[in-house]
Each structure stands twice: as C-alpha cells, then as structure tokens.
C-alpha positions, -999 to 999 in steps of 0.1 A, spaced: 32 98 327 32 107 361 63 85 382 63 71 416 55 98 443 80 103 469 60 90 497 53 57 478 91 51 471 100 57 508 71 32 518 82 7 494 120 8 508 106 5 543 86 -25 532 116 -45 526 125 -41 563 105 -76 574 134 -94 553 160 -86 583 195 -90 580 214 -111 559 253 -106 558 270 -115 529 280 -99 494 263 -121 470 228 -99 469 246 -67 467 271 -77 441 242 -89 419 222 -61 425 250 -32 417 259 -53 389 222 -49 374 224 -15 380 257 -11 359 280 -9 389 277 22 400 301 14 433 331 13 405 323 51 390 334 70 423 362 71 450 355 65 485 367 63 520 351 30 540 347 36 576 339 6 603 339 4 640 318 -1 671 314 35 682 324 67 666 321 62 629 294 82 620 307 110 639 341 105 620 321 102 586 305 137 596 341 152 601 354 141 572 325 151 550 326 186 565 364 188 559 364 174 523 335 201 516 356 226 529 384 218 509 366 224 479 352 186 471 318 176 458 314 150 485 291 119 491 281 102 524 261 73 534 253 67 566 231 50 589 205 44 607 185 77 602 165 98 630 138 110 611 140 111 572 152 80 551 172 105 529 196 112 559 214 80 544 222 96 514 237 130 510 255 148 485 273 184 489 256 181 524 222 178 510 199 150 513 191 133 482 160 153 467 127 131 471 118 131 436 154 118 425 148 89 451 112 81 437 129 79 403 157 56 415 130 37 434 110 31 404 143 20 385 151 -5 410 119 -23 417 119 -45 388 154 -57 398 140 -64 433 109 -81 418 137 -103 399 157 -112 426 128 -120 448 118 -148 424 151 -160 423 171 -185 444 190 -156 458 157 -142 475 149 -103 477 175 -78 489 174 -65 525 162 -27 530 201 -23 539 213 -34 508 185 -14 484 193 21 503 232 10 499 226 6 461 205 38 460 234 56 477 261 45 452 237 53 421 235 87 435 268 93 440 279 78 408 253 99 387 265 132 409 299 123 401 310 129 436 347 136 443 348 115 473 323 92 491 323 87 528 307 53 535 296 40 571 295 3 575 260 -8 586 269 -39 606 306 -58 611 326 -48 576 337 -81 560 302 -91 553 284 -58 551 269 -46 520 290 -13 516 322 -39 515 319 -41 478 340 -7 479 374 -7 470 383 26 486 411 52 487 414 46 526 401 25 551 391 39 588 382 18 617 371 36 650 373 25 684 361 -14 689 337 -26 715 315 -52 725 283 -50 705 260 -69 678 273 -100 693 254 -125 680 263 -114 642 301 -103 651 313 -127 680 319 -126 717 354 -115 720 368 -80 709 394 -101 687 363 -119 667 346 -84 664 381 -69 653 379 -95 627 348 -87 614 358 -49 613 391 -57 596 374 -74 570 371 -43 553 410 -38 547 415 -43 509 450 -50 493 472 -21 492 445 3 506 460 26 535 445 21 571 441 44 600 424 32 631 423 38 668 425 12 695 437 9 728 432 -27 733 460 -52 725 437 -79 711 422 -58 685 458 -43 675 469 -76 672 440 -86 649 439 -55 628 480 -51 623 480 -88 613 455 -84 586 468 -50 569 503 -70 571 491 -96 554 473 -76 527 504 -51 523 484 -21 534 502 9 553 485 12 587 487 36 616 471 33 651 462 70 656 457 60 693 494 55 695 506 82 672 484 114 680 491 133 715 461 151 726 463 182 754 442 215 766 411 199 764 383 223 771 346 221 764 316 244 767 278 239 753 289 252 719 316 224 713 349 220 720 390 227 714 422 211 718 458 209 708 471 178 690 508 168 681 516 138 658 541 134 629 536 164 605 511 181 624 516 202 657 484 221 660 468 241 688 434 254 695 417 233 674 376 237 675 352 207 673 313 212 671 306 181 684 305 175 720 322 149 742 357 139 753 354 109 727 345 133 698 380 146 702 393 115 699 370 108 668 384 144 653 420 133 656 413 102 638 399 121 613 426 144 615 454 120 606 430 106 578 429 136 560 468 138 566 471 105 549 447 115 519 468 145 516 500 123 509 481 102 485 481 125 454 443 123 451 444 154 433 432 179 461 451 191 489 433 193 524 451 225 544 449 227 577 422 260 570 402 234 555 402 210 584 397 235 611 366 248 594 352 215 586 357 200 624 341 234 636 311 233 616 306 195 613 271 187 625 260 150 638 223 150 648 213 132 679 248 128 692 253 144 724 231 170 706 217 203 727 180 210 716 168 233 742 177 253 772 156 255 808 157 227 814 191 218 794 176 192 764 202 169 755 198 136 727 223 114 725 223 77 706 245 60 730 232 23 724 258 1 738 277 0 772 308 20 757 289 46 744 268 50 777 301 50 794 314 79 774 281 99 777 281 97 813 313 111 813 308 139 785 278 153 803 296 157 838 309 189 824 276 205 811 259 230 835 226 212 851 209 207 887 195 173 886 195 148 854 162 133 842 169 106 818 146 91 792 162 56 782 150 31 758 166 1 742 163 -28 721 159 -60 736 190 -76 728 215 -53 743 232 -53 773 208 -23 786 214 -32 826 252 -23 822 241 7 802 219 22 829 246 12 852 270 34 836 245 64 835 230 57 872 257 78 888 246 109 872 210 107 872 183 118 895 151 104 880 147 77 852 120 74 825 119 41 808 103 41 773 97 15 746 112 25 713 85 31 687 105 13 657 109 -21 657 85 -24 692 86 -64 690 125 -59 697 125 -33 720 129 -39 758 98 -37 782 100 -5 797 90 -25 831 121 -48 824 142 -15 820 128 3 847 136 -33 872 170 -32 857 178 1 873 156 -2 904 188 -10 928 203 21 909 178 49 906 151 57 932 130 80 912 116 56 885 87 59 859 79 32 830 61 44 799 49 26 768 47 54 747 77 75 742 64 109 741 44 105 771 75 96 787 94 124 775 67 148 784 67 135 818 104 144 823 101 175 808 70 184 834 93 171 862 124 191 852 131 228 866 147 255 843 183 244 859 180 205 849 187 189 825 163 160 803 185 137 785 172 112 759 195 83 753 195 44 747 184 39 710 183 60 678 150 42 673 131 66 698 157 97 695 139 106 661 102 108 669 115 126 702 136 151 680 107 158 655 79 163 679 102 188 701 115 206 671 79 211 655 65 224 690 93 250 698 86 263 664 51 267 670 59 288 701 
C-alpha cells in the first residue's frame, strides 16, 4: 500500500497555517506525549534571541559536525523548502521520511482538533516532527532555535545541555511586550534549573532580567559581550576574519563564512558556547581545529548572502529595526557604486524606521508585497510613502519578481541590488534567480 506522497505531506502541514500562533506549552506537550515524548531522547542546545539566533545555530551545527558529531538542527522560518527546518548531519529531512512522519501524525492532529484544546498549529507540528526525526536518527546533539519569544514557545519543552540567548531588541511586541525588559523576560523563559547559559547583551535592562533569572534557577551564566575582546576585524566578499581573546581562548585569524560585523559577535557567542560545552564532560571534545573549520564552512542562506556579480546581488533577511541597522553598517564595506534596494515587510513591522536605517546607503528603492501572508504584508505604496522623504528614486510593485527584475534592469554592472525586509519574499526571489542563472 502506497503511503502519503511528499507533496501531499507538505501541503497538509501548510494547511495548518490558518490556525495561527498559539503561545503556550499545552498543545505541544500533549502532542509529543502521544508520539512517545521523542524530545526526551536526544541532547540539545536551545537558542533564543531577537537577531542572530539562526546564524548562531548554523555556526554551532557546522562546528559540532566538524568535531565528528551527528547533528540535528531545527530552525525557522524556511526560505524555499519546508524541509530546511529539519536537518540531520547538514542534510534536509528526506521527502519520503517527512511524508511517513506526517502520515503518522495526522490521526493525532485530528484527535486534538475534536478535543477542547483544538488543533495544533503549523509551528507545533513542524517542531514535533523535528523532534521525532532527531530521536529516530539518534543525533548526538540537536541545535534548536526558538520560534517566537521563548517562555511559551513550543520548543521550550526541551531540557537542554546549554541555553543560549543572542542579542535582544524590540520585535514581535504584540506578543512579547513593549519594553526590552519585558522582551528579555520572555527570552529568559528558556533558562532551565542548573542548565548553563551563555548570552550576549550590552543593554543594562536586558542583563538585569537575564542574570536575575539565571541566579534564581542556580545556573552558571556568562554574558559573552563582557567576556570577549574582539580585534583586527576585516571583511571581503568571501567572508571575514578577526582575533578573539577570552578566558581560556586567545585565538587569532579566525575566519567566518558569514558576512557582516554582527556575525563576528554571533561567531564569538558560538565559540564561547563551544568552550562551555567542552567543559561539560558530555563525551566529546571540540578543539580549536574543529571550531575554526566549523565557522569558516558555516553557511546561512538569505543572511547577507552574495548570490551574483555584475551587478552584485545581495540577499538579507533583516526584518526589524536592529537588523536593518546592522545591514546598513555591513554593506558599506562591500564594493559597489550605486545601491538598488528591493524592500518588502510585514504590516506590523516598524518599516518606517527600517527604511530610515537603509536610506543613507540607498540610491533607488523598489517596494514590493511579500507573496506569503499577503493579507499581513505591508502595501508597497505605503512602504514607498514611508520612504518618500528619504529616497528620491522609488518604484512600488505589487509583484515581488516584477519589482526584483526592474531593479536588476536598472542596475549597472558596478552596482548592487539588495533584497531585504522580510524572509517571506527572499525565498521566491532567490529560487527564481538561481533557476534562471543555471539556465544561462
């Protein structure tokens, strides 16, 4: 008897999107329990934060794999293929495997749908499928990225070996709170009793919240931003390098495959996490050789990613004010004459301030509507209006690909086309460009 085909399996998972966001651990706990509690069957590292958590996950995964571990990685959102969210050993979950898992989980989803708790969400189901895959594949370590916040995120059922919190800024305020302290409180919700914590913050209100929670739960805690000294930074189109000094680490010429000064901070955080893991006596060693190889080979598509030359084509998933500010700083060191920005955003984002951050480096702007979640996407005309006093050359396009093509046609070989503002249009544009480049 032939089982569920891969496309039908993916379509079923995507059909759960209308159930929206449901913060809380009740549904995921029930679902995982009915699946045999697979999240208890593998060790993990749990990563929360506003910006940089996906990059830190990618760097950690690459480093642990270089150290010979069988790794799992669960991240979100995906760019093109839903299977990007669930990886083992650097490979996407096979289509047939995912289809088998979906076929097994459908009766559980239906059972919950007719109960008082209601159906699990799209994110809860993908999280449960990731944990099932990691358990079945017997990974040595899973690196799991928080989806939203931390305290009430579906991934927070884990009891990890190490917790990590990347930099925190204002985002998703409708769910997490209006102040940095409130947002930090939600992120600090991943801290577990006695589990070591590494975090990065230079904000006093953030540090106060995180340190208080770690002390309350008896956790060893390090603010890497205060322990690490970074020097001799340099960047080219192929990556960047830096020297780093910290307790037990005095390394020079560290090479990172990801671009942008913010990625050096993420790399330093990942290195401090590896240093702590090495002290936890978990049955494996992470040497300097492993760490250097892992950081240099780490890739994270859609994060200051250079896809082409003549013109220089760069994709970045900056989707909040802090991300846009970091992006504006990073691209200044890249070689280009004029910059043509293709920008789309969700309607609930602070896109006026995002555009204000990018305006000083932008010569022309094409605003687009993100194709996924169109009802939530900002109107391209409203985006154009928000930038009208900042940028002179502006075009509003409903279709993201038409807008992207218009920017490419406008750009000269010595220019840059930068696509930014939301993950939800990066994927389709990236997929279209790569497919057409291969045909040339």
